C-alpha positions in Angstrom: 4.1 -11.6 8.3 7.7 -10.4 6.7 8.9 -7.7 8.9 11.5 -5.8 6.2 12.7 -3.3 9.1 14.1 -6.4 10.8 15.5 -7.9 7.8 16.9 -4.4 7.2 18.6 -3.7 10.2 20.1 -7.5 10.7 22.2 -6.5 8.1 23.0 -3.1 10.2 21.8 -0.5 7.1 19.6 2.5 7.7 16.8 3.2 5.4 18.8 5.6 3.4 21.7 3.4 2.5 19.3 -0.1 1.9 17.5 2.3 -0.3 20.6 3.7 -2.1 21.6 0.2 -2.4 18.2 -0.7 -3.5 18.4 2.5 -6.1 14.6 3.5 -5.0 16.0 6.3 -2.9 13.5 8.2 -0.6 10.9 5.6 -1.1 11.9 3.0 0.6 10.6 4.1 4.2 6.9 3.6 2.4 7.9 -0.3 2.2 8.4 -0.5 6.1 5.8 1.6 7.5 3.4 -0.3 4.6 2.6 3.2 3.0 2.9 1.2 -0.2 2.5 -2.2 -0.8 6.0 -3.6 -1.8 6.7 -5.1 -5.6 8.4 -8.1 -5.8 11.2 -7.1 -8.0 12.0 -4.8 -4.8 11.5 -7.7 -2.5 13.7 -10.2 -3.9 16.6 -7.1 -4.2 16.4 -7.0 -0.6 16.4 -10.6 0.1 19.8 -10.4 -2.1 21.1 -7.7 -0.5 
């Protein structure tokens, strides 16, 4: 299982910083907490960052 929080922290980004880079604003934390299923498009953007 992929842990989005670990990926984000390995890049030294806060949730807010990564959300801004992805253009999704405050929604990002919902992906880390599994409140929302992550879209493939967003997941690929995270990998690019």
